[in-house]
GUPAVO-432322 format. One record per residue (C-alpha): x, y, z. Coordinates in steps of 0.5 Angstrom, whole numbers. Example, Ala and Ser with C-alpha at 12.3 -4.5 7.8 and 13.67 -1.06 7.14 Angstrom:
2
<rec xx="25" yy="-9" zz="16"/>
<rec xx="27" yy="-2" zz="14"/>
# end
This chain:
463
<rec xx="242" yy="242" zz="199"/>
<rec xx="237" yy="246" zz="203"/>
<rec xx="235" yy="245" zz="210"/>
<rec xx="228" yy="244" zz="212"/>
<rec xx="224" yy="245" zz="219"/>
<rec xx="217" yy="243" zz="217"/>
<rec xx="212" yy="237" zz="216"/>
<rec xx="208" yy="237" zz="210"/>
<rec xx="201" yy="236" zz="212"/>
<rec xx="194" yy="237" zz="210"/>
<rec xx="197" yy="241" zz="204"/>
<rec xx="201" yy="246" zz="207"/>
<rec xx="208" yy="246" zz="210"/>
<rec xx="207" yy="246" zz="218"/>
<rec xx="212" yy="247" zz="223"/>
<rec xx="215" yy="240" zz="227"/>
<rec xx="212" yy="239" zz="234"/>
<rec xx="219" yy="239" zz="236"/>
<rec xx="225" yy="243" zz="235"/>
<rec xx="230" yy="237" zz="235"/>
<rec xx="233" yy="235" zz="227"/>
<rec xx="236" yy="230" zz="224"/>
<rec xx="243" yy="231" zz="220"/>
<rec xx="243" yy="229" zz="213"/>
<rec xx="251" yy="227" zz="211"/>
<rec xx="254" yy="226" zz="205"/>
<rec xx="257" yy="219" zz="205"/>
<rec xx="262" yy="220" zz="200"/>
<rec xx="265" yy="226" zz="204"/>
<rec xx="263" yy="225" zz="211"/>
<rec xx="260" yy="232" zz="211"/>
<rec xx="253" yy="235" zz="214"/>
<rec xx="248" yy="237" zz="207"/>
<rec xx="242" yy="239" zz="210"/>
<rec xx="238" yy="238" zz="216"/>
<rec xx="230" yy="235" zz="217"/>
<rec xx="225" yy="235" zz="223"/>
<rec xx="226" yy="230" zz="228"/>
<rec xx="218" yy="228" zz="228"/>
<rec xx="215" yy="225" zz="233"/>
<rec xx="208" yy="221" zz="236"/>
<rec xx="204" yy="229" zz="235"/>
<rec xx="207" yy="230" zz="228"/>
<rec xx="205" yy="223" zz="226"/>
<rec xx="198" yy="224" zz="229"/>
<rec xx="196" yy="230" zz="226"/>
<rec xx="199" yy="226" zz="219"/>
<rec xx="194" yy="221" zz="220"/>
<rec xx="188" yy="226" zz="222"/>
<rec xx="189" yy="230" zz="216"/>
<rec xx="189" yy="224" zz="211"/>
<rec xx="183" yy="221" zz="215"/>
<rec xx="180" yy="227" zz="214"/>
<rec xx="181" yy="227" zz="206"/>
<rec xx="180" yy="220" zz="205"/>
<rec xx="172" yy="220" zz="203"/>
<rec xx="173" yy="225" zz="198"/>
<rec xx="179" yy="222" zz="195"/>
<rec xx="176" yy="215" zz="195"/>
<rec xx="170" yy="218" zz="191"/>
<rec xx="174" yy="222" zz="186"/>
<rec xx="172" yy="218" zz="180"/>
<rec xx="179" yy="214" zz="177"/>
<rec xx="180" yy="217" zz="171"/>
<rec xx="181" yy="224" zz="175"/>
<rec xx="185" yy="220" zz="180"/>
<rec xx="190" yy="218" zz="174"/>
<rec xx="190" yy="225" zz="171"/>
<rec xx="192" yy="228" zz="178"/>
<rec xx="197" yy="222" zz="178"/>
<rec xx="200" yy="223" zz="171"/>
<rec xx="201" yy="231" zz="173"/>
<rec xx="205" yy="228" zz="179"/>
<rec xx="210" yy="224" zz="174"/>
<rec xx="210" yy="231" zz="170"/>
<rec xx="212" yy="234" zz="176"/>
<rec xx="217" yy="229" zz="178"/>
<rec xx="220" yy="229" zz="170"/>
<rec xx="221" yy="237" zz="171"/>
<rec xx="225" yy="236" zz="176"/>
<rec xx="229" yy="230" zz="175"/>
<rec xx="236" yy="234" zz="175"/>
<rec xx="235" yy="236" zz="181"/>
<rec xx="233" yy="229" zz="184"/>
<rec xx="238" yy="225" zz="182"/>
<rec xx="243" yy="231" zz="185"/>
<rec xx="240" yy="230" zz="191"/>
<rec xx="240" yy="222" zz="191"/>
<rec xx="248" yy="223" zz="189"/>
<rec xx="249" yy="227" zz="195"/>
<rec xx="245" yy="224" zz="201"/>
<rec xx="246" yy="217" zz="198"/>
<rec xx="253" yy="217" zz="194"/>
<rec xx="250" yy="214" zz="188"/>
<rec xx="254" yy="215" zz="182"/>
<rec xx="251" yy="221" zz="178"/>
<rec xx="249" yy="217" zz="172"/>
<rec xx="246" yy="212" zz="176"/>
<rec xx="243" yy="217" zz="180"/>
<rec xx="241" yy="219" zz="174"/>
<rec xx="238" yy="213" zz="170"/>
<rec xx="235" yy="209" zz="176"/>
<rec xx="234" yy="213" zz="182"/>
<rec xx="230" yy="219" zz="178"/>
<rec xx="228" yy="215" zz="171"/>
<rec xx="226" yy="209" zz="175"/>
<rec xx="221" yy="212" zz="180"/>
<rec xx="218" yy="216" zz="174"/>
<rec xx="217" yy="212" zz="169"/>
<rec xx="213" yy="207" zz="175"/>
<rec xx="208" yy="213" zz="177"/>
<rec xx="207" yy="214" zz="169"/>
<rec xx="205" yy="206" zz="170"/>
<rec xx="199" yy="208" zz="175"/>
<rec xx="197" yy="214" zz="172"/>
<rec xx="195" yy="209" zz="166"/>
<rec xx="193" yy="203" zz="171"/>
<rec xx="188" yy="208" zz="175"/>
<rec xx="184" yy="210" zz="169"/>
<rec xx="183" yy="203" zz="166"/>
<rec xx="183" yy="198" zz="172"/>
<rec xx="176" yy="194" zz="173"/>
<rec xx="174" yy="197" zz="180"/>
<rec xx="167" yy="193" zz="179"/>
<rec xx="165" yy="187" zz="176"/>
<rec xx="160" yy="182" zz="175"/>
<rec xx="160" yy="175" zz="178"/>
<rec xx="154" yy="171" zz="177"/>
<rec xx="148" yy="175" zz="181"/>
<rec xx="153" yy="180" zz="185"/>
<rec xx="156" yy="186" zz="183"/>
<rec xx="163" yy="186" zz="186"/>
<rec xx="167" yy="193" zz="188"/>
<rec xx="175" yy="194" zz="189"/>
<rec xx="175" yy="199" zz="194"/>
<rec xx="181" yy="203" zz="197"/>
<rec xx="183" yy="200" zz="204"/>
<rec xx="183" yy="207" zz="207"/>
<rec xx="189" yy="211" zz="210"/>
<rec xx="196" yy="208" zz="209"/>
<rec xx="202" yy="209" zz="213"/>
<rec xx="209" yy="208" zz="208"/>
<rec xx="215" yy="207" zz="211"/>
<rec xx="221" yy="207" zz="206"/>
<rec xx="228" yy="206" zz="206"/>
<rec xx="234" yy="209" zz="204"/>
<rec xx="237" yy="205" zz="198"/>
<rec xx="233" yy="207" zz="193"/>
<rec xx="229" yy="213" zz="196"/>
<rec xx="225" yy="216" zz="191"/>
<rec xx="223" yy="209" zz="187"/>
<rec xx="221" yy="206" zz="193"/>
<rec xx="217" yy="212" zz="196"/>
<rec xx="213" yy="212" zz="188"/>
<rec xx="213" yy="204" zz="188"/>
<rec xx="207" yy="205" zz="194"/>
<rec xx="205" yy="212" zz="194"/>
<rec xx="203" yy="212" zz="187"/>
<rec xx="199" yy="205" zz="187"/>
<rec xx="195" yy="207" zz="194"/>
<rec xx="193" yy="214" zz="191"/>
<rec xx="191" yy="210" zz="184"/>
<rec xx="187" yy="206" zz="189"/>
<rec xx="183" yy="211" zz="192"/>
<rec xx="187" yy="211" zz="198"/>
<rec xx="191" yy="217" zz="202"/>
<rec xx="198" yy="217" zz="205"/>
<rec xx="202" yy="218" zz="210"/>
<rec xx="209" yy="218" zz="209"/>
<rec xx="215" yy="216" zz="213"/>
<rec xx="222" yy="216" zz="210"/>
<rec xx="228" yy="214" zz="212"/>
<rec xx="232" yy="218" zz="217"/>
<rec xx="239" yy="217" zz="212"/>
<rec xx="236" yy="220" zz="205"/>
<rec xx="230" yy="225" zz="207"/>
<rec xx="231" yy="230" zz="202"/>
<rec xx="229" yy="226" zz="196"/>
<rec xx="222" yy="225" zz="200"/>
<rec xx="222" yy="233" zz="201"/>
<rec xx="222" yy="234" zz="194"/>
<rec xx="217" yy="229" zz="193"/>
<rec xx="213" yy="232" zz="197"/>
<rec xx="213" yy="239" zz="193"/>
<rec xx="212" yy="235" zz="186"/>
<rec xx="205" yy="233" zz="190"/>
<rec xx="203" yy="240" zz="192"/>
<rec xx="205" yy="242" zz="185"/>
<rec xx="201" yy="237" zz="181"/>
<rec xx="194" yy="239" zz="185"/>
<rec xx="193" yy="233" zz="188"/>
<rec xx="188" yy="235" zz="194"/>
<rec xx="190" yy="238" zz="201"/>
<rec xx="191" yy="231" zz="206"/>
<rec xx="191" yy="226" zz="200"/>
<rec xx="199" yy="225" zz="201"/>
<rec xx="202" yy="227" zz="207"/>
<rec xx="210" yy="227" zz="209"/>
<rec xx="213" yy="226" zz="217"/>
<rec xx="220" yy="226" zz="217"/>
<rec xx="223" yy="223" zz="223"/>
<rec xx="227" yy="216" zz="226"/>
<rec xx="224" yy="209" zz="225"/>
<rec xx="223" yy="208" zz="232"/>
<rec xx="219" yy="214" zz="234"/>
<rec xx="215" yy="217" zz="228"/>
<rec xx="215" yy="210" zz="224"/>
<rec xx="213" yy="206" zz="230"/>
<rec xx="208" yy="211" zz="231"/>
<rec xx="205" yy="211" zz="225"/>
<rec xx="205" yy="203" zz="225"/>
<rec xx="201" yy="203" zz="231"/>
<rec xx="197" yy="209" zz="230"/>
<rec xx="189" yy="207" zz="230"/>
<rec xx="188" yy="211" zz="225"/>
<rec xx="192" yy="207" zz="219"/>
<rec xx="188" yy="202" zz="216"/>
<rec xx="195" yy="199" zz="211"/>
<rec xx="201" yy="200" zz="213"/>
<rec xx="207" yy="199" zz="207"/>
<rec xx="214" yy="198" zz="210"/>
<rec xx="220" yy="196" zz="206"/>
<rec xx="227" yy="194" zz="209"/>
<rec xx="230" yy="189" zz="213"/>
<rec xx="226" yy="183" zz="215"/>
<rec xx="228" yy="184" zz="223"/>
<rec xx="224" yy="191" zz="222"/>
<rec xx="218" yy="188" zz="218"/>
<rec xx="217" yy="182" zz="223"/>
<rec xx="217" yy="188" zz="229"/>
<rec xx="211" yy="192" zz="224"/>
<rec xx="207" yy="186" zz="222"/>
<rec xx="207" yy="184" zz="230"/>
<rec xx="204" yy="192" zz="232"/>
<rec xx="200" yy="191" zz="225"/>
<rec xx="197" yy="184" zz="227"/>
<rec xx="196" yy="186" zz="234"/>
<rec xx="191" yy="192" zz="231"/>
<rec xx="188" yy="187" zz="226"/>
<rec xx="191" yy="192" zz="221"/>
<rec xx="193" yy="190" zz="214"/>
<rec xx="201" yy="190" zz="212"/>
<rec xx="205" yy="190" zz="206"/>
<rec xx="212" yy="188" zz="207"/>
<rec xx="218" yy="188" zz="203"/>
<rec xx="224" yy="186" zz="207"/>
<rec xx="230" yy="183" zz="205"/>
<rec xx="234" yy="178" zz="200"/>
<rec xx="239" yy="173" zz="199"/>
<rec xx="239" yy="172" zz="192"/>
<rec xx="242" yy="166" zz="187"/>
<rec xx="245" yy="167" zz="181"/>
<rec xx="245" yy="160" zz="178"/>
<rec xx="249" yy="159" zz="172"/>
<rec xx="247" yy="152" zz="169"/>
<rec xx="252" yy="148" zz="165"/>
<rec xx="249" yy="151" zz="158"/>
<rec xx="251" yy="158" zz="160"/>
<rec xx="255" yy="163" zz="157"/>
<rec xx="259" yy="163" zz="162"/>
<rec xx="262" yy="170" zz="161"/>
<rec xx="256" yy="173" zz="160"/>
<rec xx="253" yy="171" zz="166"/>
<rec xx="259" yy="173" zz="171"/>
<rec xx="260" yy="180" zz="167"/>
<rec xx="252" yy="181" zz="168"/>
<rec xx="252" yy="178" zz="175"/>
<rec xx="258" yy="181" zz="178"/>
<rec xx="255" yy="188" zz="175"/>
<rec xx="248" yy="186" zz="179"/>
<rec xx="251" yy="187" zz="185"/>
<rec xx="256" yy="193" zz="185"/>
<rec xx="249" yy="196" zz="182"/>
<rec xx="248" yy="202" zz="188"/>
<rec xx="254" yy="199" zz="191"/>
<rec xx="251" yy="193" zz="192"/>
<rec xx="245" yy="196" zz="197"/>
<rec xx="239" yy="192" zz="193"/>
<rec xx="235" yy="187" zz="196"/>
<rec xx="234" yy="183" zz="190"/>
<rec xx="242" yy="183" zz="188"/>
<rec xx="244" yy="176" zz="185"/>
<rec xx="250" yy="176" zz="192"/>
<rec xx="250" yy="168" zz="191"/>
<rec xx="254" yy="165" zz="184"/>
<rec xx="252" yy="159" zz="183"/>
<rec xx="257" yy="154" zz="179"/>
<rec xx="258" yy="148" zz="176"/>
<rec xx="264" yy="144" zz="179"/>
<rec xx="267" yy="143" zz="173"/>
<rec xx="267" yy="150" zz="170"/>
<rec xx="268" yy="153" zz="178"/>
<rec xx="276" yy="155" zz="177"/>
<rec xx="274" yy="159" zz="170"/>
<rec xx="268" yy="163" zz="174"/>
<rec xx="272" yy="165" zz="180"/>
<rec xx="277" yy="167" zz="175"/>
<rec xx="272" yy="171" zz="170"/>
<rec xx="269" yy="174" zz="177"/>
<rec xx="276" yy="177" zz="179"/>
<rec xx="277" yy="180" zz="173"/>
<rec xx="270" yy="183" zz="172"/>
<rec xx="270" yy="187" zz="178"/>
<rec xx="277" yy="190" zz="177"/>
<rec xx="272" yy="196" zz="173"/>
<rec xx="268" yy="197" zz="179"/>
<rec xx="273" yy="203" zz="182"/>
<rec xx="271" yy="206" zz="189"/>
<rec xx="269" yy="212" zz="187"/>
<rec xx="268" yy="213" zz="180"/>
<rec xx="263" yy="206" zz="178"/>
<rec xx="262" yy="204" zz="186"/>
<rec xx="259" yy="209" zz="190"/>
<rec xx="260" yy="209" zz="198"/>
<rec xx="255" yy="206" zz="203"/>
<rec xx="250" yy="210" zz="206"/>
<rec xx="253" yy="211" zz="212"/>
<rec xx="258" yy="209" zz="217"/>
<rec xx="254" yy="203" zz="221"/>
<rec xx="253" yy="200" zz="215"/>
<rec xx="261" yy="201" zz="212"/>
<rec xx="263" yy="198" zz="219"/>
<rec xx="257" yy="192" zz="218"/>
<rec xx="259" yy="191" zz="211"/>
<rec xx="267" yy="190" zz="212"/>
<rec xx="265" yy="186" zz="218"/>
<rec xx="262" yy="181" zz="214"/>
<rec xx="268" yy="180" zz="210"/>
<rec xx="272" yy="179" zz="216"/>
<rec xx="267" yy="173" zz="218"/>
<rec xx="268" yy="170" zz="211"/>
<rec xx="275" yy="170" zz="212"/>
<rec xx="274" yy="168" zz="219"/>
<rec xx="270" yy="161" zz="216"/>
<rec xx="274" yy="159" zz="211"/>
<rec xx="272" yy="163" zz="204"/>
<rec xx="278" yy="166" zz="200"/>
<rec xx="278" yy="173" zz="197"/>
<rec xx="280" yy="173" zz="190"/>
<rec xx="278" yy="181" zz="189"/>
<rec xx="278" yy="187" zz="194"/>
<rec xx="277" yy="185" zz="202"/>
<rec xx="276" yy="189" zz="208"/>
<rec xx="281" yy="194" zz="208"/>
<rec xx="277" yy="202" zz="207"/>
<rec xx="279" yy="203" zz="200"/>
<rec xx="279" yy="211" zz="201"/>
<rec xx="281" yy="215" zz="207"/>
<rec xx="274" yy="219" zz="207"/>
<rec xx="267" yy="217" zz="205"/>
<rec xx="263" yy="211" zz="207"/>
<rec xx="267" yy="206" zz="202"/>
<rec xx="267" yy="199" zz="201"/>
<rec xx="272" yy="195" zz="197"/>
<rec xx="268" yy="190" zz="192"/>
<rec xx="269" yy="184" zz="194"/>
<rec xx="269" yy="177" zz="191"/>
<rec xx="269" yy="171" zz="195"/>
<rec xx="271" yy="163" zz="192"/>
<rec xx="271" yy="157" zz="197"/>
<rec xx="264" yy="159" zz="200"/>
<rec xx="260" yy="153" zz="203"/>
<rec xx="253" yy="154" zz="203"/>
<rec xx="253" yy="154" zz="211"/>
<rec xx="257" yy="161" zz="211"/>
<rec xx="255" yy="167" zz="214"/>
<rec xx="256" yy="170" zz="208"/>
<rec xx="252" yy="165" zz="204"/>
<rec xx="246" yy="166" zz="209"/>
<rec xx="245" yy="173" zz="211"/>
<rec xx="244" yy="179" zz="207"/>
<rec xx="250" yy="183" zz="207"/>
<rec xx="248" yy="189" zz="203"/>
<rec xx="254" yy="191" zz="200"/>
<rec xx="259" yy="190" zz="194"/>
<rec xx="260" yy="183" zz="196"/>
<rec xx="259" yy="177" zz="192"/>
<rec xx="259" yy="169" zz="194"/>
<rec xx="261" yy="164" zz="189"/>
<rec xx="259" yy="157" zz="191"/>
<rec xx="260" yy="150" zz="187"/>
<rec xx="255" yy="145" zz="186"/>
<rec xx="255" yy="138" zz="184"/>
<rec xx="249" yy="137" zz="180"/>
<rec xx="242" yy="141" zz="178"/>
<rec xx="238" yy="138" zz="184"/>
<rec xx="245" yy="141" zz="189"/>
<rec xx="244" yy="147" zz="185"/>
<rec xx="236" yy="148" zz="187"/>
<rec xx="237" yy="146" zz="194"/>
<rec xx="243" yy="151" zz="195"/>
<rec xx="239" yy="156" zz="192"/>
<rec xx="233" yy="155" zz="196"/>
<rec xx="237" yy="154" zz="202"/>
<rec xx="236" yy="161" zz="206"/>
<rec xx="230" yy="164" zz="210"/>
<rec xx="229" yy="169" zz="204"/>
<rec xx="226" yy="168" zz="197"/>
<rec xx="225" yy="175" zz="194"/>
<rec xx="229" yy="175" zz="187"/>
<rec xx="234" yy="171" zz="183"/>
<rec xx="237" yy="169" zz="176"/>
<rec xx="238" yy="163" zz="172"/>
<rec xx="243" yy="162" zz="165"/>
<rec xx="242" yy="157" zz="161"/>
<rec xx="239" yy="154" zz="155"/>
<rec xx="232" yy="158" zz="155"/>
<rec xx="227" yy="152" zz="156"/>
<rec xx="232" yy="147" zz="162"/>
<rec xx="232" yy="155" zz="165"/>
<rec xx="225" yy="157" zz="166"/>
<rec xx="224" yy="149" zz="168"/>
<rec xx="230" yy="151" zz="174"/>
<rec xx="227" yy="158" zz="176"/>
<rec xx="220" yy="155" zz="176"/>
<rec xx="222" yy="151" zz="182"/>
<rec xx="226" yy="156" zz="186"/>
<rec xx="223" yy="159" zz="192"/>
<rec xx="223" yy="166" zz="190"/>
<rec xx="219" yy="172" zz="187"/>
<rec xx="222" yy="174" zz="182"/>
<rec xx="227" yy="170" zz="177"/>
<rec xx="231" yy="174" zz="171"/>
<rec xx="233" yy="168" zz="165"/>
<rec xx="239" yy="169" zz="161"/>
<rec xx="239" yy="177" zz="163"/>
<rec xx="232" yy="178" zz="162"/>
<rec xx="230" yy="186" zz="163"/>
<rec xx="227" yy="190" zz="169"/>
<rec xx="219" yy="190" zz="168"/>
<rec xx="216" yy="196" zz="173"/>
<rec xx="210" yy="193" zz="170"/>
<rec xx="211" yy="186" zz="174"/>
<rec xx="210" yy="184" zz="181"/>
<rec xx="215" yy="185" zz="185"/>
<rec xx="216" yy="182" zz="192"/>
<rec xx="217" yy="176" zz="196"/>
<rec xx="217" yy="168" zz="198"/>
<rec xx="219" yy="166" zz="206"/>
<rec xx="222" yy="171" zz="210"/>
<rec xx="223" yy="176" zz="204"/>
<rec xx="216" yy="179" zz="205"/>
<rec xx="209" yy="180" zz="204"/>
<rec xx="205" yy="182" zz="198"/>
<rec xx="207" yy="185" zz="191"/>
<rec xx="209" yy="191" zz="189"/>
<rec xx="209" yy="195" zz="182"/>
<rec xx="204" yy="194" zz="176"/>
<rec xx="196" yy="191" zz="178"/>
<rec xx="199" yy="187" zz="183"/>
<rec xx="202" yy="193" zz="186"/>
<rec xx="195" yy="197" zz="186"/>
<rec xx="191" yy="190" zz="189"/>
<rec xx="195" yy="191" zz="196"/>
<rec xx="191" yy="198" zz="196"/>
<rec xx="184" yy="195" zz="195"/>
<rec xx="179" yy="191" zz="198"/>
<rec xx="173" yy="187" zz="196"/>
<rec xx="165" yy="189" zz="197"/>
<rec xx="160" yy="185" zz="194"/>
<rec xx="153" yy="187" zz="193"/>
<rec xx="148" yy="181" zz="191"/>
<rec xx="142" yy="182" zz="187"/>
# end
């Protein structure tokens, strides 16, 4: 890994306004692997002005040319895929195979979808005696999380660029080295100066300055619901648009007609991916009462192969490790039964948490209501379909979920779930499908044409 002492602003690497830096720590061995500048409001202001200066020219660039440059960005990322995966492994702790396939591979694919969409999207249409234009919103302030550092950057920056917007990115302070690689790829792609800008820094300083800046037209944020509420309030005061992808407490509903073994195994795998640090993870497994004991036994057996340091990496930092262990202790305190794992640290070094499965969880328990963001599964029983639906919809969240069972029955159940995305019988992730939540899981959608629309506004001319 390498340290950085500059921000990418206006097409060049500029010294930061302050000499303060943020250490980047490898969560697997707790060693410092690099430093990045601690950006200030002054750095944010410079980046926003660069983005504002570049906006008119980029917005006027023909969509086909924007598509070509986004394709070049995809190619620049693909050329550095191994370096990207190694960087994510070092600063996030993701196992190398998962880092290569998901943390590097998925965002490269998503960038490719926006190269295609930029060229094909109908930016104008005839409606009666009107011509309706889809125009870029303007300057986008993108604030991204640490759990999928490159994917979340690409999921915001690529559609914004495809729409004709310019961007200032503030990445999470735990995983900023991946963002630096992304900025280098942007520079190599030939995207004009000022169209993309990078400011590293702390959320309460650089992130808040970006959300509040009067030169920002839209704030796109992914992270906790608490911070999303704060950003929404800041943006609302300035009457600027927001796109918020927030927390989740997704239900994995196993209907009586399901293949129980497959549903449990895939459900456990879903939560263990990325060490449980996935907002859409199916952390609540709902099982019919008459098959409950069988499901618990299957889950306890399935989780055994997720060994910390092998198939499951560490959590991102010590604070997150303690938070998740605290939730496990809370589950025991409230009467849930541990059938695998527990609060004890499984390794002496690194921010690891034991993959944990709880049985005898009731819907009102803390571990069934709050987002834990770690490798923890709660198994709940239900009496009938209406009971299952009430439990599935019984949180403040509505980001994702899963249903297993006879196809028509599963689809009918999924249609009644208050959530933005549902996988039926293990349906594969689709990078062209809209991703986003109901209720306190957010506002707006990412990915595909719906994600592109977030960065467009509408104008009509009457003839």
